[in-house]
C-alpha positions as semicolon CSV with decimal commas, in nm:
position;residue;x (nm);y (nm);z (nm)
1;M;5,016;5,813;15,237
2;P;4,747;5,613;15,385
3;L;4,738;5,477;15,723
4;E;4,766;5,101;15,614
5;A;5,057;5,188;15,426
6;L;5,240;5,391;15,689
7;Q;5,177;5,105;15,933
8;K;5,347;4,868;15,694
9;E;5,643;5,074;15,690
10;R;5,665;5,090;16,061
11;L;5,634;4,724;16,087
12;K;5,911;4,687;15,846
13;K;6,119;4,868;16,079
14;L;6,019;4,710;16,354
15;K;6,150;4,344;16,192
16;N;6,468;4,536;16,105
17;I;6,516;4,648;16,464
18;Q;6,432;4,258;16,574
19;R;6,685;4,133;16,321
20;L;6,956;4,354;16,477
21;G;6,898;4,174;16,794
22;I;6,757;4,472;16,975
23;N;6,469;4,458;17,187
24;P;6,209;4,709;17,060
25;Y;6,029;4,713;17,412
26;P;6,258;4,686;17,704
27;A;6,138;4,675;18,032
28;K;6,397;4,905;18,199
29;S;6,502;5,284;18,164
30;V;6,766;5,449;18,347
31;R;6,640;5,789;18,306
32;K;6,780;6,009;18,565
33;Q;6,623;6,363;18,472
34;E;6,286;6,489;18,381
35;I;6,324;6,716;18,104
36;F;6,213;7,024;18,271
37;S;6,487;6,968;18,539
38;A;6,746;6,874;18,253
39;R;6,709;7,175;18,066
40;K;6,844;7,383;18,363
41;M;7,166;7,189;18,375
42;M;7,381;7,353;18,126
43;G;7,732;7,186;18,032
44;K;7,655;6,880;18,253
45;K;7,564;6,535;18,152
46;V;7,194;6,424;18,162
47;V;7,002;6,078;18,083
48;V;6,658;6,195;17,974
49;A;6,364;5,984;17,801
50;G;6,035;6,058;17,628
51;R;5,840;6,055;17,301
52;I;5,986;6,182;16,984
53;R;5,755;6,432;16,856
54;S;5,991;6,554;16,560
55;L;6,252;6,410;16,354
56;R;6,494;6,647;16,109
57;P;6,767;6,458;15,936
58;H;7,027;6,664;15,776
59;G;7,303;6,431;15,640
60;K;7,557;6,374;15,921
61;I;7,370;6,572;16,153
62;T;6,992;6,518;16,306
63;F;6,780;6,684;16,513
64;A;6,471;6,565;16,720
65;D;6,237;6,677;16,978
66;I;6,136;6,442;17,258
67;E;5,871;6,526;17,522
68;D;5,786;6,389;17,866
69;A;5,518;6,505;18,126
70;S;5,734;6,778;18,214
71;G;5,820;6,955;17,879
72;K;6,015;6,922;17,559
73;I;6,372;6,918;17,457
74;Q;6,582;6,906;17,131
75;L;6,825;6,631;17,066
76;F;7,142;6,672;16,864
77;F;7,281;6,357;16,704
78;S;7,594;6,372;16,480
79;Q;7,782;6,128;16,317
80;S;8,114;6,255;16,478
81;E;7,958;6,187;16,813
82;L;7,805;5,849;16,747
83;N;7,964;5,560;16,547
84;G;7,867;5,508;16,200
85;E;7,622;5,210;16,298
86;K;7,468;5,382;16,580
87;Y;7,404;5,699;16,371
88;E;7,269;5,498;16,080
89;F;7,028;5,319;16,333
90;L;6,852;5,649;16,353
91;T;6,651;5,571;16,026
92;N;6,454;5,316;16,218
93;F;6,292;5,572;16,434
94;D;5,940;5,751;16,371
95;L;5,741;6,014;16,523
96;G;5,591;5,858;16,853
97;D;5,850;5,628;16,938
98;F;6,010;5,650;17,285
99;I;6,379;5,682;17,314
100;E;6,638;5,730;17,634
101;T;6,931;5,959;17,550
102;S;7,236;6,060;17,750
103;G;7,459;6,352;17,672
104;E;7,574;6,691;17,755
105;I;7,320;7,006;17,788
106;F;7,430;7,282;17,558
107;K;7,286;7,561;17,342
108;T;7,308;7,560;16,934
109;Q;7,406;7,832;16,757
110;A;7,031;7,944;16,728
111;G;7,036;7,940;17,102
112;E;6,807;7,611;17,150
113;I;6,893;7,422;17,461
114;S;6,948;7,082;17,345
115;V;7,120;6,731;17,450
116;R;7,441;6,672;17,239
117;V;7,357;6,295;17,244
118;S;7,651;6,056;17,310
119;D;7,439;5,748;17,356
120;Y;7,087;5,636;17,320
121;K;6,830;5,352;17,352
122;L;6,493;5,267;17,195
123;L;6,236;5,214;17,456
124;T;5,929;5,165;17,256
125;K;5,853;5,136;16,894
126;S;5,529;5,289;16,816
127;I;5,354;5,086;16,503
128;R;5,086;5,348;16,445
129;P;5,138;5,701;16,348
130;L;4,970;5,981;16,553
131;P;4,732;6,207;16,392
132;S;4,879;6,572;16,340
133;A;4,579;6,708;16,489
134;W;4,224;6,644;16,628
135;Y;3,994;6,910;16,509
136;G;3,631;7,013;16,426
137;L;3,288;6,824;16,541
138;E;3,366;6,532;16,335
139;D;3,625;6,408;16,541
140;V;3,487;6,490;16,892
141;E;3,365;6,130;16,956
142;E;3,721;5,980;16,839
143;R;3,865;6,218;17,079
144;Y;3,681;6,079;17,393
145;R;3,710;5,713;17,265
146;Q;4,100;5,737;17,189
147;R;4,153;5,972;17,481
148;Y;4,517;5,835;17,492
149;V;4,562;6,007;17,145
150;D;4,376;6,320;17,257
151;L;4,600;6,378;17,563
152;T;4,911;6,290;17,332
153;I;4,864;6,564;17,096
154;N;4,666;6,823;17,277
155;P;4,854;6,951;17,580
156;E;4,552;7,160;17,687
157;V;4,339;6,865;17,713
158;R;4,584;6,729;17,966
159;K;4,602;7,042;18,137
160;V;4,199;7,026;18,199
161;F;4,270;6,705;18,371
162;E;4,559;6,804;18,582
163;T;4,344;7,106;18,682
164;R;4,051;6,840;18,782
165;S;4,303;6,631;18,987
166;K;4,401;6,984;19,174
167;I;4,020;7,049;19,223
168;V;3,969;6,702;19,378
169;K;4,239;6,743;19,615
170;L;4,154;7,118;19,726
171;L;3,795;6,961;19,781
172;R;3,928;6,689;20,004
173;N;4,166;6,920;20,193
174;F;3,886;7,140;20,285
175;M;3,651;6,893;20,417
176;E;3,959;6,751;20,643
177;E;4,027;7,097;20,739
178;K;3,680;7,123;20,867
179;G;3,685;6,818;21,073
180;F;3,512;6,582;20,828
181;I;3,621;6,218;20,790
182;E;3,644;6,055;20,460
183;V;3,471;5,728;20,439
184;E;3,381;5,467;20,182
185;T;3,051;5,322;20,110
186;P;2,913;5,026;19,902
187;T;2,912;5,057;19,508
188;L;2,705;4,749;19,497
189;Q;2,386;4,796;19,706
190;P;2,105;4,556;19,766
191;L;1,860;4,845;19,738
192;Y;1,944;5,169;19,541
193;G;1,844;5,496;19,712
194;G;1,937;5,845;19,805
195;A;1,829;6,010;19,502
196;T;1,557;5,993;19,215
197;A;1,701;5,803;18,942
198;K;1,704;5,461;18,740
199;P;1,965;5,235;18,853
200;F;2,185;4,978;18,669
201;T;2,128;4,625;18,796
202;T;2,356;4,335;18,816
203;H;2,356;3,988;18,971
204;H;2,584;3,829;19,231
205;N;2,610;3,448;19,147
206;A;2,743;3,315;19,473
207;L;2,494;3,468;19,676
208;D;2,216;3,450;19,399
209;I;2,089;3,810;19,447
210;K;2,014;4,137;19,247
211;L;2,239;4,430;19,312
212;Y;2,244;4,775;19,217
213;L;2,498;5,017;19,125
214;R;2,471;5,309;19,373
215;I;2,288;5,629;19,240
216;S;2,382;5,795;19,555
217;D;2,573;5,716;19,879
218;E;2,328;5,938;20,094
219;L;2,156;5,666;20,287
220;Y;2,466;5,501;20,390
221;L;2,630;5,813;20,491
222;K;2,340;5,895;20,711
223;R;2,379;5,556;20,858
224;L;2,696;5,644;20,994
225;I;2,548;5,952;21,146
226;V;2,323;5,725;21,338
227;G;2,642;5,527;21,430
228;G;2,799;5,827;21,603
229;Y;3,008;5,994;21,355
230;E;2,920;6,359;21,321
231;K;3,107;6,480;21,022
232;V;3,142;6,246;20,729
233;F;3,220;6,262;20,373
234;E;3,291;6,079;20,045
235;I;3,398;6,148;19,691
236;C;3,289;5,849;19,461
237;K;3,158;5,748;19,150
238;D;2,779;5,729;19,118
239;F;2,570;5,551;18,827
240;R;2,242;5,646;18,682
241;N;2,094;5,456;18,407
242;E;1,965;5,783;18,205
243;G;2,027;6,012;17,902
244;Q;2,311;6,160;17,827
245;D;2,388;6,537;17,774
246;R;2,621;6,825;17,836
247;Q;2,559;6,800;18,205
248;H;2,487;6,422;18,240
249;N;2,697;6,093;18,184
250;P;2,556;5,752;18,331
251;E;2,900;5,727;18,542
252;F;2,996;6,033;18,753
253;T;3,164;6,175;19,046
254;M;2,968;6,309;19,340
255;M;3,110;6,440;19,659
256;E;2,868;6,429;19,962
257;F;2,877;6,521;20,314
258;Y;2,663;6,491;20,625
259;W;2,690;6,709;20,921
260;A;2,528;6,646;21,265
261;Y;2,381;6,930;21,474
262;A;2,399;7,155;21,157
263;D;2,129;7,298;20,934
264;Y;2,095;7,405;20,584
265;E;2,207;7,750;20,654
266;D;2,503;7,633;20,798
267;L;2,580;7,437;20,481
268;M;2,515;7,750;20,250
269;K;2,800;7,918;20,474
270;L;3,025;7,626;20,421
271;T;2,949;7,614;20,054
272;E;3,020;7,974;19,988
273;E;3,358;7,977;20,153
274;M;3,452;7,626;20,011
275;V;3,359;7,730;19,653
276;A;3,500;8,065;19,648
277;K;3,833;7,939;19,799
278;I;3,875;7,678;19,517
279;V;3,793;7,933;19,256
280;K;4,039;8,165;19,406
281;L;4,312;7,893;19,427
282;I;4,260;7,782;19,061
283;H;4,205;8,120;18,891
284;D;4,398;8,366;19,150
285;K;4,096;8,565;19,161
286;Y;3,717;8,515;19,233
287;I;3,592;8,629;18,870
288;F;3,669;8,417;18,570
289;E;3,506;8,345;18,228
290;F;3,291;8,047;18,126
291;E;3,181;8,043;17,753
292;G;3,231;8,436;17,713
293;Q;3,025;8,492;18,038
294;K;3,199;8,648;18,330
295;L;3,122;8,461;18,651
296;D;3,175;8,630;19,005
297;F;3,225;8,398;19,298
298;K;3,303;8,644;19,566
299;F;3,060;8,562;19,842
300;P;2,791;8,594;19,971
301;F;2,620;8,445;19,667
302;K;2,283;8,580;19,571
303;R;1,970;8,388;19,729
304;I;1,636;8,338;19,594
305;T;1,332;8,148;19,707
306;F;1,208;7,863;19,465
307;N;0,882;8,011;19,460
308;K;0,980;8,363;19,386
309;L;1,212;8,221;19,111
310;V;0,933;8,034;18,939
311;K;0,683;8,322;18,969
312;E;0,927;8,561;18,821
313;N;0,993;8,337;18,518
314;C;0,629;8,213;18,438
315;G;0,407;8,414;18,648
316;I;0,270;8,087;18,841
317;D;0,245;8,152;19,217
318;L;0,303;7,808;19,365
319;A;0,170;7,932;19,716
320;E;-0,156;7,961;19,580
321;I;-0,167;7,613;19,428
322;K;-0,247;7,281;19,619
323;T;-0,277;7,010;19,379
324;E;-0,124;6,828;19,085
325;G;-0,439;6,900;18,888
326;E;-0,465;7,265;18,979
327;L;-0,085;7,308;18,868
328;K;-0,158;7,132;18,537
329;K;-0,468;7,394;18,465
330;V;-0,248;7,674;18,501
331;I;0,031;7,548;18,314
332;K;-0,201;7,483;18,020
333;E;-0,371;7,837;18,073
334;K;-0,022;7,998;18,030
335;E;0,057;7,772;17,727
336;I;0,359;7,656;17,901
337;E;0,486;7,351;17,701
338;L;0,630;7,072;17,911
339;E;0,763;6,709;17,852
340;L;0,549;6,524;18,102
341;H;0,598;6,161;17,971
342;G;0,662;5,965;18,317
343;V;0,580;6,271;18,522
344;V;0,322;6,179;18,796
345;G;0,258;6,380;19,125
346;F;0,267;6,755;19,230
347;G;0,646;6,732;19,327
348;P;0,759;6,585;18,999
349;L;0,530;6,832;18,811
350;V;0,678;7,115;18,995
351;D;1,041;7,013;18,939
352;E;0,971;6,972;18,552
353;L;0,805;7,334;18,538
354;Y;1,128;7,481;18,736
355;K;1,372;7,321;18,515
356;S;1,193;7,413;18,196
357;V;1,121;7,785;18,265
358;A;1,369;7,888;18,534
359;R;1,698;7,691;18,602
360;S;1,865;7,779;18,276
361;K;1,812;8,147;18,334
362;I;2,044;8,148;18,616
363;K;2,400;8,257;18,521
364;Q;2,583;8,382;18,828
365;P;2,645;8,167;19,118
366;T;2,291;8,149;19,297
367;F;2,125;7,978;19,606
368;I;1,769;7,882;19,530
369;V;1,629;7,806;19,862
370;D;1,323;7,651;20,020
371;Y;1,210;7,395;19,780
372;P;0,849;7,279;19,800
373;Y;0,834;6,982;20,044
374;D;0,686;6,752;19,798
375;M;0,990;6,771;19,550
376;L;1,240;6,634;19,826
377;P;1,152;6,292;19,976
378;L;1,448;6,265;20,214
379;A;1,413;6,644;20,340
380;K;1,277;6,760;20,659
381;A;1,005;7,041;20,633
382;K;1,078;7,380;20,773
383;D;0,922;7,454;21,123
384;S;0,812;7,791;21,004
385;D;0,644;7,668;20,664
386;P;0,556;7,287;20,655
387;K;0,484;7,308;20,308
388;K;0,871;7,381;20,234
389;A;1,195;7,203;20,284
390;G;1,491;7,360;20,460
391;S;1,665;7,325;20,124
392;F;1,891;7,482;19,885
393;Q;2,056;7,430;19,540
394;L;2,371;7,627;19,411
395;I;2,293;7,689;19,033
396;C;2,535;7,850;18,799
397;M;2,517;7,891;18,428
398;G;2,206;7,667;18,463
399;Y;2,410;7,403;18,613
400;E;2,311;7,235;18,935
401;I;2,633;7,234;19,140
402;V;2,492;7,148;19,480
403;K;2,203;7,026;19,630
404;A;2,146;7,024;20,023
405;Y;1,871;6,999;20,272
406;N;1,799;6,933;20,634
407;E;1,766;6,544;20,663
408;L;1,443;6,405;20,768
409;N;1,498;6,205;21,058
410;D;1,156;6,108;21,176
411;P;1,135;5,728;21,061
412;I;0,748;5,725;21,040
413;E;0,747;6,034;20,831
414;Q;1,019;5,912;20,626
415;Q;0,827;5,548;20,558
416;K;0,533;5,764;20,466
417;R;0,719;5,976;20,204
418;W;0,867;5,661;20,062
419;K;0,513;5,503;20,040
420;E;0,380;5,780;19,864
421;E;0,670;5,785;19,616
422;M;0,606;5,418;19,533
423;A;0,236;5,499;19,479
424;L;0,309;5,753;19,227
425;G;0,543;5,498;19,068
426;K;0,232;5,265;18,997
427;K;0,043;5,563;18,866
428;G;0,331;5,590;18,616
429;L;0,598;5,823;18,759
430;E;0,890;5,702;18,591
431;E;1,190;5,792;18,820
432;Y;1,086;5,747;19,200
433;Q;1,242;5,644;19,544
434;V;1,172;5,309;19,714
435;L;1,143;5,202;20,070
436;D;1,438;5,104;20,246
437;E;1,324;4,903;20,549
438;D;1,700;4,890;20,685
439;Y;1,727;5,260;20,655
440;I;1,408;5,295;20,844
441;R;1,532;5,075;21,114
442;A;1,836;5,294;21,134
443;L;1,618;5,608;21,207
444;E;1,419;5,411;21,466
445;Y;1,747;5,392;21,682
446;G;1,764;5,778;21,631
447;M;1,960;6,019;21,397
448;P;2,051;6,377;21,547
449;P;1,923;6,658;21,359
450;T;2,158;6,658;21,028
451;A;2,197;6,847;20,710
452;G;2,342;6,676;20,411
453;W;2,510;6,804;20,092
454;G;2,590;6,666;19,745
455;M;2,813;6,828;19,488
456;G;2,847;6,734;19,099
457;V;3,216;6,739;19,082
458;D;3,253;6,714;18,690
459;R;3,018;7,002;18,666
460;L;3,222;7,207;18,882
461;V;3,531;7,117;18,706
462;S;3,372;7,182;18,369
463;L;3,279;7,529;18,493
464;L;3,613;7,590;18,642
465;T;3,798;7,470;18,309
466;N;3,569;7,642;18,091
467;Q;3,449;7,310;17,920
468;H;3,127;7,316;17,754
469;T;3,038;6,955;17,843
470;I;3,134;6,743;18,121
471;K;3,240;6,476;17,873
472;D;3,560;6,721;17,824
473;V;3,653;6,672;18,188
474;I;3,570;6,294;18,216
475;L;3,869;6,096;18,106
476;F;3,673;5,824;17,950
477;P;3,319;5,914;17,918
478;T;3,050;5,656;17,823
479;L;2,999;5,609;17,435
480;R;2,821;5,376;17,200
481;P;3,015;5,066;17,091
482;E;3,278;5,152;16,808
483;K;3,139;5,060;16,473
484;K;3,294;4,719;16,361
485;G;3,562;4,752;16,111
486;K;3,677;5,066;16,196
487;K;4,040;5,105;16,258
């Protein structure tokens, strides 16, 4: 039957319910037990509620299944237990309706734990039928758009988001156990910073100023280190006006922390401990499978320097190259094809090369260490090799899970780095960082040696739940507007 006809039938039932003087959307339920608990109360009276998932009338007996967040149970309605009008009213029910029932828990002859219903109450009349299933790529965007339906009919999807909630809780607990305090920094910022990305812009009418949705909370968290805190972290939403793919959504969840008197080596040890612990708590072991690949999170994780990784994958030795021009020449000689639109400067060119030839090759959890200094405008150069930043990324299955480095706390050098970035922007660099004078002022008051760290929470969750895209671990990912006229 077409959807429109099914809805007409349900609306007809709704009007009939209202004619009988029954409120199809009462405000109150007196549910006393969740279904999971009720199933254990054999021989006792319970009051349970949930969504009707099946209806099976057989003359003077009707079976139904209802489901709440804790589980499913069968209902047994009989004309002998209910009066005639009460039993006949069952014809107004449809799959998807919510009801409250009271009765004794018993087992049917088939051994099914059930409620022998002595009374019931309609809680919500559903006027749109649930689809029987969502399947195939043709429905994938509808699953994201109508997540409320996806969650209703696909319990495995609910499980993914329950696991996500557990992972976030574990991250928070770990940081607090290590002595970090959780803070909140502005989402609306007068100047965007802390990452290399395009921002979303908005306008504050009362102040008549342009504001930006944050692309990172880094600069505000480091202001707190200047202010005297030594261990701070934040789990928050960031926003970047960029393209979408399996690893990117314009709105995403980050966890960042900053640790005074620590360096990136300390952060690597903490990262290994944190990630391995979470993997073990989620999977009960350090090894699990992601898209057919067994991943081993026993630590210590493998380490490789950035230059060695690039050289192994394309034969280019970055230690021997000093300028953007030299690197472009070598890339051309080796016939490496890169998308260089909007890529200007040595650092951005190296980044594009690395992402193109090397990052996707890394499957097992691996620390890539000592990035070229030109790639990280907020990082401090290594004392032993000023051409490199004291830095690392944790990569797994081509995903950048964590990015961390020793924080640049020299205000003069930081100002110089930002001015260099902005100069590249004038030459055509599409994504670059901008000068934040207030942050420079904060550094001028003095920030102790500090190391900082950022994790893409959505990416970690997608790995741990074996989901191909982060859209499958974001409840409501960003989508194009729905086409007009679609029902």
